[in-house]
Each structure stands twice: as structure tokens, then as C-alpha cells.
GUDRENTI-162835 format. One line per field, with one value per residue: x, y, z of N, C-alpha, C, O in turn; residue number from 1. Coordinates in nm, 3 decimals, always signed. Example, Ala and Ser with C-alpha at 12.3 -4.5 7.8 and 13.67 -1.06 7.14 Angstrom:
REM residues 2
n_px = [+1.319  +1.285]
n_py = [-0.569  -0.225]
n_pz = [+0.780  +0.708]
ca_px = [+1.230  +1.367]
ca_py = [-0.450  -0.106]
ca_pz = [+0.780  +0.714]
c_px = [+1.320  +1.290]
c_py = [-0.330  +0.003]
c_pz = [+0.780  +0.787]
o_px = [+1.424  +1.341]
o_py = [-0.332  +0.114]
o_pz = [+0.846  +0.804]
nuke = [1  2]
REM end
This chain:
REM residues 196
n_px = [+1.227  +1.218  +0.895  +0.845  +0.602  +0.503  +0.277  +0.044  -0.009  -0.044  -0.090  +0.166  +0.079  -0.255  -0.453  -0.459  -0.677  -0.603  -0.415  -0.677  -0.886  -0.655  -0.527  -0.878  -0.920  -0.784  -0.690  -0.503  -0.224  -0.108  +0.142  +0.250  +0.401  +0.578  +0.919  +1.018  +1.028  +0.868  +0.659  +0.299  +0.166  +0.394  +0.334  +0.058  +0.140  +0.353  +0.145  +0.005  +0.153  +0.205  -0.038  -0.061  +0.160  +0.079  -0.252  -0.237  -0.076  -0.231  -0.478  -0.361  -0.258  -0.533  -0.608  -0.502  -0.635  -0.863  -0.893  -0.760  -0.987  -1.171  -1.044  -1.161  -1.221  -1.039  -1.088  -1.387  -1.487  -1.441  -1.255  -0.978  -0.946  -0.916  -0.691  -0.534  -0.466  -0.389  -0.131  -0.030  +0.030  +0.221  +0.387  +0.711  +0.674  +0.441  +0.367  +0.445  +0.165  +0.038  -0.231  -0.240  +0.056  +0.029  -0.234  -0.507  -0.353  -0.147  -0.333  -0.467  -0.259  -0.191  -0.411  -0.317  -0.055  +0.136  +0.172  +0.314  +0.345  +0.190  +0.249  +0.495  +0.434  +0.357  +0.464  +0.714  +0.668  +0.597  +0.798  +0.935  +0.775  +0.805  +0.771  +0.619  +0.430  +0.403  +0.172  +0.079  -0.091  -0.238  -0.380  -0.581  -0.634  -0.846  -1.019  -1.140  -1.268  -1.436  -1.673  -1.823  -1.901  -1.750  -1.693  -1.474  -1.253  -1.107  -0.758  -0.658  -0.800  -0.717  -0.427  -0.449  -0.573  -0.307  -0.110  -0.233  -0.204  +0.021  +0.066  -0.017  +0.143  +0.401  +0.338  +0.269  +0.557  +0.730  +0.604  +0.635  +0.978  +0.952  +0.951  +1.227  +1.364  +1.517  +1.540  +1.748  +1.767  +1.539  +1.617  +1.856  +1.751  +1.670  +1.754  +1.977  +1.777  +1.765  +1.969  +2.074]
n_py = [-1.224  -0.904  -0.708  -0.366  -0.115  +0.230  +0.412  +0.714  +0.785  +0.561  +0.264  +0.085  -0.151  -0.181  -0.255  -0.407  -0.458  -0.629  -0.797  -0.830  -1.019  -1.293  -1.305  -1.407  -1.547  -1.805  -1.794  -1.764  -1.561  -1.232  -1.270  -1.537  -1.750  -1.785  -1.598  -1.590  -1.467  -1.420  -1.418  -1.334  -1.098  -1.075  -1.203  -1.096  -0.796  -0.832  -0.940  -0.726  -0.520  -0.626  -0.659  -0.399  -0.303  -0.481  -0.400  -0.124  -0.143  -0.306  -0.134  +0.056  -0.059  -0.121  +0.122  +0.144  -0.005  +0.063  +0.306  +0.202  +0.098  +0.324  +0.356  +0.266  -0.046  -0.334  -0.492  -0.443  -0.233  +0.032  -0.013  -0.094  +0.102  +0.308  +0.182  +0.166  +0.386  +0.506  +0.340  +0.482  +0.772  +0.753  +0.558  +0.366  +0.332  +0.337  +0.043  -0.062  -0.079  -0.168  -0.384  -0.634  -0.655  -0.627  -0.706  -0.950  -1.134  -1.033  -0.851  -1.069  -1.138  -0.990  -1.045  -1.294  -1.168  -1.123  -0.793  -0.580  -0.565  -0.429  -0.186  -0.179  -0.183  +0.094  +0.305  +0.275  +0.296  +0.573  +0.655  +0.582  +0.803  +1.093  +1.445  +1.532  +1.326  +1.252  +1.442  +1.408  +1.091  +1.217  +1.327  +1.157  +0.968  +1.165  +1.253  +0.929  +0.987  +1.200  +1.055  +1.024  +1.030  +1.212  +1.469  +1.637  +1.652  +1.608  +1.733  +1.757  +1.630  +1.438  +1.417  +1.442  +1.165  +1.017  +1.170  +1.047  +0.776  +0.741  +0.831  +0.627  +0.420  +0.469  +0.459  +0.136  +0.085  +0.125  +0.064  -0.182  -0.181  -0.208  -0.516  -0.607  -0.448  -0.512  -0.537  -0.426  -0.253  -0.117  +0.023  +0.106  +0.339  +0.435  +0.565  +0.735  +0.946  +1.050  +1.113  +1.294]
n_pz = [+1.897  +1.997  +2.035  +2.036  +2.109  +2.102  +2.226  +2.229  +2.579  +2.680  +2.869  +3.101  +3.262  +3.196  +2.980  +2.643  +2.376  +2.265  +2.412  +2.621  +2.451  +2.463  +2.706  +2.823  +2.614  +2.656  +2.944  +3.017  +3.224  +3.170  +3.200  +3.136  +2.963  +3.285  +3.311  +3.029  +2.676  +2.581  +2.657  +2.689  +2.643  +2.518  +2.253  +2.200  +2.124  +1.934  +1.808  +1.738  +1.592  +1.424  +1.215  +1.144  +0.992  +0.764  +0.746  +0.717  +0.466  +0.295  +0.283  +0.121  -0.124  -0.196  -0.208  -0.461  -0.657  -0.652  -0.747  -1.042  -1.080  -1.112  -1.370  -1.741  -1.823  -1.920  -2.189  -2.277  -2.560  -2.471  -2.303  -2.479  -2.671  -2.498  -2.390  -2.525  -2.655  -2.407  -2.458  -2.652  -2.544  -2.342  -2.453  -2.427  -2.167  -2.073  -2.086  -1.901  -1.708  -1.837  -1.996  -2.011  -2.054  -1.726  -1.643  -1.533  -1.328  -1.148  -1.035  -0.819  -0.700  -0.543  -0.308  -0.232  -0.108  -0.262  -0.236  -0.371  -0.614  -0.818  -0.694  -0.783  -1.076  -1.095  -0.968  -1.108  -1.401  -1.371  -1.321  -1.533  -1.727  -1.986  -1.947  -2.097  -2.177  -1.958  -1.932  -2.154  -2.074  -1.823  -1.956  -2.168  -1.871  -1.804  -1.920  -2.003  -1.762  -1.749  -1.793  -1.519  -1.233  -1.066  -1.087  -1.124  -1.399  -1.715  -1.771  -1.569  -1.363  -1.473  -1.383  -1.094  -1.014  -1.153  -0.929  -0.731  -0.752  -0.807  -0.527  -0.352  -0.452  -0.371  -0.126  +0.020  -0.139  +0.054  +0.323  +0.304  +0.234  +0.533  +0.591  +0.577  +0.765  +1.061  +1.452  +1.598  +1.370  +1.440  +1.681  +1.632  +1.463  +1.659  +1.860  +1.723  +1.616  +1.878  +1.927  +1.808]
ca_px = [+1.214  +1.061  +0.935  +0.768  +0.547  +0.479  +0.083  +0.069  -0.111  -0.046  +0.001  +0.237  +0.058  -0.348  -0.482  -0.548  -0.853  -0.580  -0.377  -0.742  -0.912  -0.645  -0.575  -0.988  -0.996  -0.654  -0.767  -0.372  -0.224  -0.025  +0.333  +0.283  +0.445  +0.714  +1.112  +1.008  +1.097  +0.756  +0.469  +0.098  +0.139  +0.452  +0.290  -0.031  +0.215  +0.341  +0.064  -0.125  +0.267  +0.204  -0.174  -0.083  +0.090  -0.005  -0.344  -0.165  -0.016  -0.301  -0.480  -0.266  -0.335  -0.667  -0.696  -0.507  -0.697  -1.033  -0.781  -0.771  -1.189  -1.246  -1.049  -1.214  -1.235  -0.984  -1.179  -1.489  -1.450  -1.450  -1.126  -0.961  -0.951  -0.854  -0.499  -0.464  -0.459  -0.243  -0.016  +0.081  +0.043  +0.309  +0.538  +0.781  +0.700  +0.319  +0.406  +0.441  +0.071  -0.126  -0.307  -0.187  +0.174  -0.005  -0.331  -0.536  -0.305  -0.134  -0.379  -0.495  -0.106  -0.268  -0.475  -0.240  +0.012  +0.193  +0.215  +0.421  +0.324  +0.083  +0.299  +0.641  +0.469  +0.322  +0.600  +0.842  +0.562  +0.499  +0.937  +0.985  +0.741  +0.866  +0.728  +0.517  +0.373  +0.283  +0.052  -0.089  -0.134  -0.345  -0.572  -0.562  -0.769  -0.818  -1.148  -1.245  -1.315  -1.523  -1.812  -1.791  -2.029  -1.668  -1.684  -1.309  -1.254  -0.969  -0.650  -0.652  -0.865  -0.615  -0.292  -0.481  -0.490  -0.132  -0.032  -0.323  -0.167  +0.235  +0.097  -0.030  +0.243  +0.521  +0.276  +0.292  +0.687  +0.775  +0.559  +0.734  +1.059  +0.969  +1.007  +1.338  +1.397  +1.496  +1.507  +1.886  +1.777  +1.431  +1.691  +1.992  +1.750  +1.531  +1.936  +2.011  +1.720  +1.703  +2.113  +2.051]
ca_py = [-1.087  -0.865  -0.584  -0.249  -0.074  +0.335  +0.501  +0.796  +0.752  +0.361  +0.289  -0.063  -0.211  -0.125  -0.392  -0.274  -0.551  -0.774  -0.846  -0.814  -1.102  -1.353  -1.343  -1.391  -1.689  -1.810  -1.804  -1.700  -1.451  -1.190  -1.269  -1.681  -1.842  -1.711  -1.650  -1.662  -1.377  -1.473  -1.390  -1.353  -0.964  -1.018  -1.222  -1.008  -0.683  -0.853  -0.946  -0.553  -0.435  -0.694  -0.594  -0.296  -0.300  -0.586  -0.386  +0.048  -0.207  -0.320  -0.002  +0.148  -0.146  -0.162  +0.239  +0.144  -0.177  +0.181  +0.373  +0.109  +0.036  +0.355  +0.360  +0.119  -0.187  -0.390  -0.628  -0.441  -0.165  +0.147  -0.010  -0.144  +0.232  +0.382  +0.124  +0.213  +0.570  +0.530  +0.353  +0.556  +0.872  +0.703  +0.527  +0.261  +0.336  +0.246  -0.109  -0.103  -0.107  -0.170  -0.480  -0.692  -0.694  -0.631  -0.787  -1.003  -1.240  -0.917  -0.805  -1.207  -1.149  -0.894  -1.127  -1.395  -1.096  -1.020  -0.605  -0.527  -0.577  -0.321  -0.048  -0.097  -0.150  +0.210  +0.330  +0.253  +0.388  +0.682  +0.748  +0.674  +0.927  +1.209  +1.581  +1.556  +1.250  +1.261  +1.560  +1.336  +1.063  +1.305  +1.363  +1.025  +0.960  +1.292  +1.239  +0.859  +1.042  +1.354  +0.980  +0.898  +1.130  +1.217  +1.625  +1.634  +1.590  +1.672  +1.706  +1.788  +1.486  +1.284  +1.475  +1.445  +1.033  +1.030  +1.190  +0.948  +0.610  +0.762  +0.859  +0.479  +0.331  +0.447  +0.431  +0.045  +0.064  +0.198  -0.058  -0.299  -0.147  -0.217  -0.621  -0.660  -0.443  -0.621  -0.434  -0.370  -0.144  +0.046  +0.075  +0.241  +0.527  +0.557  +0.622  +0.845  +1.061  +1.082  +1.177  +1.384]
ca_pz = [+1.792  +2.127  +1.870  +2.122  +2.083  +2.232  +2.139  +2.315  +2.620  +2.730  +3.058  +3.024  +3.368  +3.147  +2.896  +2.574  +2.360  +2.181  +2.529  +2.698  +2.485  +2.474  +2.828  +2.881  +2.525  +2.663  +3.021  +3.095  +3.257  +3.127  +3.182  +3.152  +3.023  +3.398  +3.306  +2.962  +2.679  +2.438  +2.727  +2.590  +2.611  +2.378  +2.110  +2.160  +2.121  +1.778  +1.614  +1.680  +1.555  +1.233  +1.173  +1.152  +0.899  +0.700  +0.727  +0.587  +0.265  +0.225  +0.250  +0.017  -0.245  -0.194  -0.354  -0.612  -0.761  -0.689  -0.900  -1.155  -1.106  -1.163  -1.545  -1.858  -1.773  -1.995  -2.266  -2.343  -2.650  -2.492  -2.256  -2.555  -2.715  -2.389  -2.330  -2.705  -2.596  -2.273  -2.457  -2.771  -2.445  -2.252  -2.513  -2.362  -2.000  -2.034  -2.076  -1.723  -1.736  -2.009  -1.894  -2.154  -1.964  -1.576  -1.646  -1.382  -1.250  -1.094  -0.934  -0.757  -0.661  -0.365  -0.228  -0.215  +0.029  -0.284  -0.197  -0.383  -0.693  -0.930  -0.671  -0.832  -1.193  -1.118  -0.952  -1.291  -1.535  -1.366  -1.333  -1.694  -1.844  -1.970  -1.855  -2.217  -2.133  -1.832  -1.918  -2.240  -2.035  -1.780  -2.062  -2.174  -1.792  -1.760  -2.063  -1.945  -1.627  -1.770  -1.784  -1.419  -1.176  -0.906  -1.043  -1.175  -1.533  -1.797  -1.741  -1.412  -1.362  -1.496  -1.303  -0.984  -1.047  -1.121  -0.823  -0.644  -0.754  -0.734  -0.359  -0.261  -0.496  -0.259  +0.067  -0.042  -0.105  +0.179  +0.404  +0.222  +0.310  +0.655  +0.660  +0.590  +0.901  +1.247  +1.583  +1.597  +1.240  +1.466  +1.777  +1.581  +1.452  +1.803  +1.917  +1.674  +1.681  +2.017  +2.012  +1.710]
c_px = [+1.154  +1.098  +0.855  +0.681  +0.485  +0.351  +0.107  -0.031  -0.144  -0.024  +0.072  +0.124  -0.152  -0.335  -0.556  -0.623  -0.745  -0.574  -0.550  -0.816  -0.827  -0.623  -0.707  -0.978  -0.836  -0.649  -0.587  -0.289  -0.160  +0.148  +0.348  +0.268  +0.578  +0.850  +1.082  +1.015  +0.946  +0.663  +0.387  +0.099  +0.200  +0.409  +0.163  +0.014  +0.232  +0.222  -0.070  +0.007  +0.255  +0.096  -0.148  -0.011  +0.110  -0.128  -0.346  -0.053  -0.157  -0.427  -0.424  -0.322  -0.401  -0.715  -0.573  -0.558  -0.869  -0.979  -0.794  -0.900  -1.206  -1.177  -1.134  -1.178  -1.178  -1.098  -1.297  -1.360  -1.381  -1.268  -1.036  -0.928  -0.858  -0.747  -0.446  -0.390  -0.299  -0.092  +0.089  +0.126  +0.248  +0.455  +0.541  +0.736  +0.585  +0.300  +0.395  +0.310  +0.017  -0.181  -0.282  -0.015  +0.142  -0.115  -0.386  -0.455  -0.170  -0.187  -0.456  -0.350  -0.152  -0.424  -0.419  -0.086  +0.089  +0.165  +0.288  +0.458  +0.334  +0.152  +0.395  +0.626  +0.453  +0.450  +0.676  +0.735  +0.586  +0.753  +0.981  +0.911  +0.839  +0.729  +0.560  +0.418  +0.290  +0.150  -0.034  -0.109  -0.307  -0.450  -0.572  -0.679  -0.804  -1.023  -1.159  -1.237  -1.433  -1.681  -1.826  -1.913  -1.937  -1.640  -1.551  -1.313  -1.107  -0.854  -0.612  -0.621  -0.770  -0.516  -0.315  -0.477  -0.374  -0.158  -0.070  -0.265  +0.010  +0.210  +0.106  +0.068  +0.405  +0.476  +0.338  +0.435  +0.719  +0.707  +0.659  +0.878  +1.105  +1.007  +1.149  +1.441  +1.449  +1.533  +1.632  +1.826  +1.662  +1.611  +1.828  +1.837  +1.718  +1.694  +1.971  +1.949  +1.784  +1.905  +2.155  +2.098]
c_py = [-1.009  -0.712  -0.468  -0.185  +0.048  +0.383  +0.574  +0.763  +0.612  +0.353  +0.159  -0.127  -0.226  -0.249  -0.360  -0.449  -0.606  -0.873  -0.917  -0.949  -1.205  -1.393  -1.426  -1.578  -1.793  -1.886  -1.798  -1.609  -1.336  -1.164  -1.431  -1.692  -1.754  -1.662  -1.677  -1.488  -1.382  -1.452  -1.412  -1.215  -0.996  -1.079  -1.175  -0.861  -0.672  -0.879  -0.809  -0.564  -0.454  -0.647  -0.472  -0.209  -0.348  -0.412  -0.209  +0.008  -0.197  -0.214  +0.038  +0.040  -0.162  -0.022  +0.221  +0.034  -0.053  +0.223  +0.273  +0.113  +0.112  +0.384  +0.246  +0.058  -0.244  -0.463  -0.559  -0.328  -0.052  +0.171  -0.009  +0.003  +0.317  +0.332  +0.248  +0.311  +0.596  +0.430  +0.406  +0.709  +0.859  +0.634  +0.403  +0.269  +0.329  +0.077  -0.123  -0.152  -0.172  -0.347  -0.601  -0.815  -0.653  -0.720  -0.899  -1.041  -1.160  -0.849  -0.910  -1.183  -1.119  -1.011  -1.215  -1.341  -1.097  -0.884  -0.506  -0.502  -0.526  -0.205  +0.003  -0.093  +0.012  +0.369  +0.376  +0.321  +0.513  +0.804  +0.783  +0.800  +1.019  +1.346  +1.551  +1.437  +1.231  +1.349  +1.470  +1.211  +1.121  +1.352  +1.241  +1.013  +1.007  +1.256  +1.110  +0.900  +1.111  +1.271  +0.952  +1.089  +1.221  +1.376  +1.657  +1.523  +1.609  +1.690  +1.703  +1.685  +1.369  +1.309  +1.408  +1.225  +1.005  +1.070  +1.142  +0.837  +0.632  +0.732  +0.730  +0.390  +0.340  +0.418  +0.284  -0.009  +0.051  +0.109  -0.146  -0.311  -0.260  -0.418  -0.723  -0.569  -0.576  -0.456  -0.381  -0.237  -0.028  +0.044  +0.183  +0.316  +0.587  +0.639  +0.760  +1.001  +1.100  +1.192  +1.331  +1.556]
c_pz = [+1.877  +2.026  +2.008  +2.014  +2.181  +2.142  +2.290  +2.437  +2.657  +2.853  +3.020  +3.192  +3.288  +3.058  +2.850  +2.509  +2.352  +2.331  +2.635  +2.657  +2.436  +2.589  +2.883  +2.796  +2.669  +2.797  +3.114  +3.170  +3.191  +3.044  +3.158  +2.986  +3.172  +3.370  +3.189  +2.827  +2.593  +2.517  +2.597  +2.595  +2.533  +2.260  +2.102  +2.089  +1.986  +1.704  +1.619  +1.584  +1.395  +1.154  +1.143  +1.034  +0.776  +0.655  +0.650  +0.443  +0.231  +0.193  +0.084  -0.155  -0.252  -0.291  -0.454  -0.637  -0.743  -0.842  -1.037  -1.208  -1.139  -1.368  -1.612  -1.802  -1.901  -2.058  -2.322  -2.429  -2.555  -2.387  -2.344  -2.630  -2.574  -2.350  -2.379  -2.688  -2.453  -2.325  -2.612  -2.689  -2.403  -2.346  -2.434  -2.230  -2.000  -2.029  -1.933  -1.635  -1.770  -1.946  -1.990  -2.019  -1.795  -1.567  -1.462  -1.248  -1.133  -1.001  -0.765  -0.716  -0.501  -0.287  -0.158  -0.120  -0.083  -0.292  -0.302  -0.579  -0.836  -0.813  -0.773  -0.962  -1.142  -1.086  -1.049  -1.390  -1.471  -1.371  -1.441  -1.823  -1.835  -1.947  -1.964  -2.179  -2.087  -1.847  -2.019  -2.178  -1.930  -1.871  -2.059  -2.091  -1.771  -1.792  -2.004  -1.775  -1.651  -1.795  -1.689  -1.400  -1.060  -0.953  -1.136  -1.299  -1.633  -1.763  -1.601  -1.374  -1.347  -1.344  -1.167  -0.970  -1.063  -1.016  -0.695  -0.675  -0.743  -0.556  -0.263  -0.340  -0.374  -0.081  +0.072  -0.077  +0.012  +0.295  +0.424  +0.274  +0.525  +0.685  +0.651  +0.736  +1.022  +1.343  +1.558  +1.523  +1.378  +1.585  +1.761  +1.608  +1.597  +1.861  +1.855  +1.662  +1.817  +2.021  +1.903  +1.755]
o_px = [+1.031  +1.193  +0.798  +0.681  +0.434  +0.340  +0.152  -0.138  -0.257  +0.046  +0.045  +0.124  -0.200  -0.240  -0.663  -0.622  -0.740  -0.649  -0.545  -0.836  -0.886  -0.674  -0.685  -1.004  -0.876  -0.618  -0.563  -0.372  -0.165  +0.215  +0.465  +0.176  +0.656  +0.917  +1.098  +1.007  +0.956  +0.553  +0.393  -0.001  +0.143  +0.439  +0.116  -0.061  +0.185  +0.196  -0.174  -0.021  +0.272  +0.116  -0.251  -0.056  +0.153  -0.099  -0.423  +0.012  -0.205  -0.471  -0.469  -0.394  -0.412  -0.794  -0.561  -0.467  -0.969  -0.999  -0.859  -0.934  -1.276  -1.246  -1.171  -1.095  -1.244  -1.196  -1.328  -1.239  -1.259  -1.193  -0.967  -0.808  -0.747  -0.679  -0.382  -0.268  -0.194  +0.017  +0.202  +0.223  +0.348  +0.574  +0.445  +0.782  +0.564  +0.216  +0.328  +0.315  -0.068  -0.140  -0.392  +0.005  +0.246  -0.104  -0.336  -0.469  -0.112  -0.130  -0.484  -0.333  -0.151  -0.517  -0.449  -0.011  +0.189  +0.117  +0.306  +0.550  +0.415  +0.099  +0.408  +0.715  +0.563  +0.491  +0.701  +0.771  +0.603  +0.803  +1.030  +0.950  +0.922  +0.609  +0.443  +0.307  +0.172  +0.045  -0.154  -0.197  -0.425  -0.563  -0.564  -0.793  -0.862  -1.115  -1.209  -1.195  -1.532  -1.785  -1.855  -1.959  -1.996  -1.567  -1.576  -1.345  -1.000  -0.851  -0.526  -0.512  -0.749  -0.524  -0.231  -0.380  -0.323  -0.253  -0.011  -0.286  +0.095  +0.277  +0.173  +0.081  +0.478  +0.533  +0.452  +0.455  +0.733  +0.793  +0.735  +0.915  +1.193  +1.076  +1.176  +1.546  +1.413  +1.545  +1.631  +1.827  +1.686  +1.715  +1.877  +1.796  +1.725  +1.714  +1.988  +2.002  +1.856  +1.941  +2.230  +2.082]
o_py = [-1.013  -0.649  -0.542  -0.193  +0.024  +0.386  +0.537  +0.713  +0.562  +0.421  +0.115  -0.170  -0.316  -0.327  -0.311  -0.546  -0.674  -0.963  -1.020  -1.025  -1.256  -1.501  -1.508  -1.685  -1.820  -2.005  -1.821  -1.522  -1.388  -1.114  -1.468  -1.662  -1.668  -1.723  -1.798  -1.383  -1.288  -1.464  -1.463  -1.182  -0.983  -1.021  -1.201  -0.811  -0.585  -0.856  -0.791  -0.623  -0.381  -0.601  -0.421  -0.106  -0.277  -0.332  -0.173  +0.075  -0.108  -0.213  +0.037  +0.068  -0.251  -0.018  +0.314  -0.049  -0.079  +0.199  +0.317  +0.124  +0.092  +0.421  +0.146  +0.085  -0.220  -0.495  -0.607  -0.317  -0.046  +0.269  +0.091  -0.018  +0.370  +0.402  +0.348  +0.321  +0.656  +0.433  +0.384  +0.771  +0.926  +0.648  +0.341  +0.173  +0.299  +0.014  -0.207  -0.226  -0.243  -0.395  -0.635  -0.922  -0.646  -0.814  -0.912  -1.010  -1.229  -0.795  -0.864  -1.297  -1.182  -0.986  -1.233  -1.425  -1.048  -0.863  -0.384  -0.449  -0.547  -0.097  +0.112  -0.039  +0.067  +0.470  +0.494  +0.423  +0.590  +0.914  +0.888  +0.853  +1.041  +1.319  +1.550  +1.478  +1.205  +1.328  +1.447  +1.172  +1.089  +1.398  +1.191  +1.025  +0.966  +1.243  +1.140  +0.824  +1.089  +1.334  +0.832  +1.181  +1.290  +1.436  +1.721  +1.405  +1.623  +1.616  +1.633  +1.633  +1.273  +1.248  +1.332  +1.167  +0.954  +1.006  +1.159  +0.766  +0.561  +0.662  +0.709  +0.277  +0.254  +0.383  +0.278  -0.128  -0.060  +0.084  -0.175  -0.409  -0.319  -0.452  -0.837  -0.608  -0.692  -0.337  -0.280  -0.129  +0.089  +0.073  +0.276  +0.347  +0.701  +0.757  +0.866  +1.111  +1.199  +1.289  +1.427  +1.647]
o_pz = [+1.868  +1.980  +2.089  +1.891  +2.291  +2.020  +2.398  +2.404  +2.660  +2.928  +2.909  +3.076  +3.357  +3.057  +2.887  +2.585  +2.455  +2.369  +2.702  +2.752  +2.341  +2.621  +2.972  +2.852  +2.782  +2.799  +3.233  +3.142  +3.080  +2.954  +3.160  +2.910  +3.132  +3.454  +3.173  +2.891  +2.514  +2.463  +2.485  +2.532  +2.425  +2.156  +1.990  +2.006  +1.914  +1.586  +1.555  +1.480  +1.297  +1.042  +1.098  +0.983  +0.685  +0.565  +0.561  +0.364  +0.160  +0.078  -0.031  -0.251  -0.336  -0.385  -0.535  -0.630  -0.808  -0.961  -1.132  -1.326  -1.239  -1.463  -1.549  -1.715  -2.002  -1.990  -2.431  -2.410  -2.563  -2.380  -2.323  -2.649  -2.580  -2.275  -2.345  -2.703  -2.429  -2.267  -2.656  -2.731  -2.428  -2.322  -2.386  -2.169  -1.882  -1.964  -1.872  -1.537  -1.715  -1.840  -2.033  -1.963  -1.729  -1.488  -1.350  -1.130  -1.050  -0.907  -0.655  -0.671  -0.396  -0.209  -0.040  -0.069  -0.032  -0.403  -0.299  -0.641  -0.927  -0.840  -0.829  -1.027  -1.150  -1.145  -1.073  -1.449  -1.565  -1.398  -1.482  -1.927  -1.747  -1.935  -1.928  -2.146  -2.109  -1.787  -2.008  -2.254  -1.948  -1.857  -1.947  -2.137  -1.671  -1.712  -1.895  -1.687  -1.580  -1.812  -1.688  -1.468  -0.976  -0.873  -1.239  -1.312  -1.573  -1.665  -1.547  -1.351  -1.273  -1.237  -1.120  -0.920  -0.963  -0.970  -0.588  -0.577  -0.689  -0.479  -0.162  -0.294  -0.325  +0.022  +0.120  -0.056  +0.062  +0.379  +0.515  +0.340  +0.587  +0.781  +0.687  +0.788  +1.044  +1.316  +1.488  +1.582  +1.405  +1.525  +1.825  +1.719  +1.644  +1.891  +1.915  +1.678  +1.828  +2.087  +1.919  +1.674]
nuke = [1  2  3  4  5  6  7  8  9  10  11  12  13  14  15  16  17  18  19  20  21  22  23  24  25  26  27  28  29  30  31  32  33  34  35  36  37  38  39  40  41  42  43  44  45  46  47  48  49  50  51  52  53  54  55  56  57  58  59  60  61  62  63  64  65  66  67  68  69  70  71  72  73  74  75  76  77  78  79  80  81  82  83  84  85  86  87  88  89  90  91  92  93  94  95  96  97  98  99  100  101  102  103  104  105  106  107  108  109  110  111  112  113  114  115  116  117  118  119  120  121  122  123  124  125  126  127  128  129  130  131  132  133  134  135  136  137  138  139  140  141  142  143  144  145  146  147  148  149  150  151  152  153  154  155  156  157  158  159  160  161  162  163  164  165  166  167  168  169  170  171  172  173  174  175  176  177  178  179  180  181  182  183  184  185  186  187  188  189  190  191  192  193  194  195  196]
REM end
């Protein structure tokens, strides 16, 4: 598979940082081995593309973790009360994010490369909430954020938390679909837009 990169202003004969690093460390020209489809330049571009996708997904997952870190911790007295209130407010949907169901293993798996586990649970949770349940959950989350120094609280603060979690989870899910994309899919995409 040949990965093509198109960055505005990139000159085809200009080294980028990774290409420069590989030529220096491997002491090889960019077109080595000659008459091969997998040259040092192609390896650099593939590594560059993969790193961008991985970094994007990890950043969104890292943000999801930060959002959950702003909430009371499971296993504490405050956390037990908070998560019971979330379960009461969110009904059946809340079971997607309750610590007993989502707990440590889901957060640990992010480190092992399972990028979509928490994101899919958050999306299922939010999708299943009725409008009144969403308001109730926002109120519970907002009341937990009141003790924090972030300056927003109440239902409004909780709604911001929910929207942020939803968008972060969506970014992870959207980046994850690219894993199944082939070079033909990408080519078809560009051709369709070019011919539109």
C-alpha cells in the first residue's frame, strides 16, 4: 500500500524531518532501494501518516480520560454517591459508563491500543438518554463540578461536559473507521470529489 500525503506547500524534492532523520541514521538515499515500491521516502511517509492517525485518536482518548478525571472517583464516598445519582438519572443507559461495568480494564486498554472502548460506551450512553434523562445527568455532573475551580457549574457545566465527551468520543470513533479504509477507498473519495 502506498500512502500519499498532501500538505500545502510541500515540495516533492524537499526533505521533511522524518525523511531527513532516516537518511542520516540509515545512511541511505531516499530512493533506496532502487526500483522498489517501498523506498526510504515511502517508509517515512507511511510512518508519518500512521503517527498522525494514532496521535489524533490518542489525543481524543486522553481528553475523554481527562473528562472522567474531573468527576468524583469510584471507590470514594463522594464517588459512590455520584455514580449512584448518575445511575438513577440516566436509567438503563447509565450502565454503559457506570464504573462497575466500565471500570479500570477499559481505561487500561487504551494503553494497550484499544482506542475505541471508552468512546463507544460514551456514545451508546448518550444515544440512549432521553432528553429529560440528559438534563438530569447534566445536573448531577454539574453539581459534581461545582466543587472544582473551573468556573462553570450546575446543569450548564454538566451539559458542557456531556457535549465535550460526545465530541471527543465521536473523534475517536471517526478516526477508528480509517483503520478499515484501503488505498482504493481513499482514491475513490478523491475522484468523487474531483468529479463532483
